[in-house]
N, C-alpha and C positions, 0 to 999 in steps of 0.2 A: 813473248814474241817480239823480235827486233823490228824496227822500222825498215821497210824495204820498199823503195819506189821502183815500180816496174810497169811498163806498158806492153810487156811481151805476153805471148799466149803459148806457154810452154806445155800446157796440159792438152796434148793432142786428143786424148780420149774424150775430154769434156767438149772440145771444139767439135769433134765428130758427132757427139750426141746432140749438141745444140743445132748443128747443121741439119741433122736428120729431122729434128723437130720443126725447124723453119721450112724445110722442104715439104713436109707433110702439111703444114699450115697453108703454104702458098698453093699447093695442089688442091687442098680442101676448099680454098676460096675460089677455085675455078681458073687459076692462072696456068699458063703454059710454062713450066719450069725450064723448058729447053730453049726458050727464046733468048736472044742475045742479052737483053737487059737484065734478065733474071738468072743467068747461068751461074754467076758467082755470088748472088744475093744471099743464099743460105750461109755461106762461109763468112761473108762480110757481116751479116747480122749476128752470127755467133760470136765473132770477135768484138763487135760493138757492144754486145750485151756483157761480155766479160769485162770490157773496159768500164762500162757504166756501173758495174757491180763489184769492182775491185776492192771496195772498202771492206768487204768480208775478210780479205786477206791481210788487212792492215790493223795496227794497234795504235789507237789514238793516244793512249797514255804513254806509250814508248816514244811517240813523236814528241810529246811535250817534255818528257824526261831527257831527251837527247839535247835539249837546248835550255835547260834551267840554270839560272845564274843567281848567286847570292847577291842581293842588292838592298841597300837601305832606302827603299822608295815605297811610300805608302799612300800615294795618290792614285786616282783612277787612271787606268790604261784602257783606251778605247780603240778598237779596230772596227771601222764601219764600212759599209758598202762592199762587203765581201760577196762575190758572185756565188750563187747557189744553183746547182743543177742536180735534180734528182728524179727518180721514177716513183710514181704513186703505186703502192703495192696493190691497190684495188683494181686498177685497169692497165697497169704497165704503161701509162702515159706520163710524159714529163711534167714536172712542176719546176718553176725557176723564179729566181728573184734575188734578194739581198739579205745578208745577215749582218747584224750589228752586235758586237761582243765586247764587253768590258769586264775588267776584274780589278780588284784593289789588292796589291801585293801584300804579303805578310812574311817578308824575308827573302822571297824569291820572285824574280821576273822570268819571263820566257821569251825566247827569240820571236819577234813579231811575225815572221813568216810561218811559224808553227800553228798559229791560230787559224788561218785559212786552210792549212793542211788538215787540221782536226775537222773543220767543216766538211772538207771533201771526203774524209774517211767515212763519216756517217751518211753524207748525202749520196755516196756511191754504193748504196744498198737500196733494196726495195724499202720504201719509207711511207710514213704519213708525217705531215709537217709538225704535228704536235709532238710526236716522239723524237723527231730530229732535234727539235728545240731543247728538249729535256736532256737528251744524250750529250749534246755539246756542253750544256751547262754542267752536268754531273761530272764529266771527265775532267774538266778544268778545275772544278771544286775539289775533287778527290785527289788529283795529281799535284796541283800547286798549293793546295790548302790556303787559298787567299782569304782575305777578310770578306769577300763577297764576289759573286759573278752575276752578270746580267746578259741575257741573250734575247734579241728580237729578230724574228724572221718575217719578211714580207714576201709573199710569193703569189704567182699566177699559176693556176692549175689547168692543164690542157684537158683534163677530164671534165671540167666545167665549161671550157671554152669551145671544144670541138664536138662534144656529145652532151647528152643529158639536157641541162638547162640552157646551155649555149650562151652564157653571159660573158661577153668579151672583155669587160672592163673591171671585173671584180678582182679584188686583191685580198688575200687572207693574211692576217697578222697574228703571230703567236709570240708569247713572251714567257720567260722563266727567270727567276731571281733567287739568289741565296744571300745570306748574311747581311752586310751593310746595305744592300740594295732593297731590303725590306723596309728600310727607313725612307719615308716619303721625300725628305730633302735630297738624299743621295740618288734615289730613283729619278727625281725630278731633274737633277743635274745631268744624269745619263740621257734622259729623254730630250733635254734641250740640246745637248751636244750632238745627238743623232740627227736632230732636225736642222741643226745649223749648217752653214756652208762656209766653214773656216778655210777650206782649201779652194 
């Protein structure tokens, strides 16, 4: 599957099905679907959900392959503070935060903008943070074949903040490593760089 960036909603049948679902949901909640503020809400919500889940239509490996360059560089490459917005698959509520991703090249580097794009591919699906972390790590490892990959995601979950335990300040951190990042010294360098304020 080739990489294709699209914010369009070309699947009219899907949009109509989603609209009907949102219409039924609002009616079931006791809302008056005919009032001005809600007249176009089912369509807006249908299009918003398609945007928020467009990652299903994208291929993260193809995105990486589209900007791989042969390069004799074998030190750590770190892209940190990548914004993450996703939907928890358990409650369809957002979780959001930052991802920090590093790899050690083994003959190939990748265009830096492709790493945040890979994050978006997997984040724009119904997710759990643990799986999101592993999917990002694995596609970089399998596609670039680097000496190692490190991924850390820090996120706040609206399902914990708005409902349930209602803890406003909790942050969930997940991590996944391969190769050289299994080495304590390399992992330590990665963690120090993530924590540092070089910029």
